[in-house]
C-alpha positions in Angstrom: 105.7 -17.7 80.1 105.7 -19.6 76.5 103.7 -18.4 73.8 101.4 -22.0 74.6 100.6 -20.5 77.6 99.2 -17.2 76.9 97.9 -17.1 73.0 95.8 -19.1 71.3 95.3 -19.0 67.6 91.5 -19.8 66.7 89.1 -20.2 63.2 86.2 -18.8 62.5 84.4 -18.1 65.3 80.5 -17.6 65.8 81.0 -16.5 69.7 83.1 -13.2 69.8 81.8 -10.7 72.2 82.8 -13.6 75.0 85.8 -14.4 73.3 86.5 -11.1 73.2 85.4 -10.3 77.0 88.1 -13.2 77.8 91.0 -11.2 76.0 93.3 -8.5 76.6 95.4 -8.0 73.9 93.9 -8.8 70.2 97.0 -8.9 67.3 96.1 -8.7 63.3 99.2 -9.8 61.3 97.9 -9.9 58.0 100.2 -8.5 55.1 97.0 -7.3 53.6 93.7 -5.2 54.5 90.3 -4.4 52.9 88.2 -3.7 56.3 89.6 -4.9 59.2 86.1 -5.6 61.0 88.2 -8.1 63.2 89.9 -4.5 64.8 86.7 -2.8 64.6 85.1 -5.4 67.0 87.9 -5.5 68.9 88.2 -2.0 69.8 84.2 -1.3 70.4 85.3 -4.0 73.3 87.8 -1.3 74.7 91.0 -3.9 73.5 94.2 -3.1 72.8 95.3 -3.8 69.3 98.5 -4.3 67.9 98.7 -4.9 63.5 100.4 -4.7 60.6 100.9 -1.1 59.4 99.2 -1.6 56.4 96.5 0.5 55.1 92.6 -1.0 56.1 94.8 -1.4 59.3 96.1 2.3 60.1 92.8 3.5 58.6 91.8 2.7 62.3 94.2 2.5 64.6 96.7 5.6 65.9 99.7 4.6 66.6 100.5 4.5 70.3 97.1 6.3 71.3 94.0 3.8 69.7 96.5 0.5 69.0 100.1 -0.3 67.4 100.9 -0.2 64.3 103.9 -2.9 63.3 105.8 -3.4 60.0 104.8 -7.0 59.1 108.5 -7.5 58.4 109.5 -6.7 62.2 108.1 -9.4 64.1 110.4 -8.5 67.2 107.9 -5.2 67.3 104.6 -7.6 68.0 107.2 -9.6 70.3 108.4 -6.5 72.4 105.2 -4.6 72.5 103.1 -8.1 73.6 105.5 -8.6 76.3 104.5 -4.4 77.3 101.2 -4.5 77.3 100.9 -8.1 79.7 103.4 -6.9 81.9 101.6 -3.1 81.7 98.3 -3.0 82.7 97.5 0.6 82.7 98.7 1.3 79.5 96.6 -2.0 77.6 93.4 -0.1 80.0 94.1 3.1 78.6 94.9 2.7 74.8 91.5 0.1 75.0 89.8 3.5 76.3 90.8 5.4 73.7 90.1 2.4 71.1 87.3 2.4 72.1 86.2 6.4 72.6 87.3 6.6 68.9 85.4 3.5 67.5 81.6 5.2 69.5 83.3 8.7 67.3 83.7 7.7 63.6 82.6 4.4 63.7 78.9 4.0 65.5 76.4 2.0 63.8 74.4 4.9 63.0 77.5 7.0 61.2 78.0 3.5 59.0 74.3 3.6 57.8 74.5 7.0 56.9 77.7 6.5 54.8 75.9 3.1 53.3 72.9 5.9 52.5 74.7 8.1 50.9 76.7 6.1 48.8 73.9 3.9 46.8 71.8 8.0 46.7 75.2 8.7 44.9 75.0 6.0 43.3 71.9 6.2 41.7 
């Protein structure tokens, strides 16, 4: 299976929920992240994420439990993980469920609002 037959590279979109519904694995290969909203969205949709091991990503992903982290300088790890996840439906689903549970527990909307309220209250 050629990469072009199973991967799609998209630019800015307004239909993320619909795209995530069609997605098996979400890849984030950037070398710098602060607050990767794309990972939050994917994890909330029970998708398995494979991302670079940088500060923003590793703040959300527990390697092997809620997703996978790879060193940016080792693209072969991304390839190996993608192959494994494509073949292993149960692993992919299990990681996706773990990711969803993590987001529900630690990044729910009410929690985010409370954190912002606290931040602004302390700042005043």
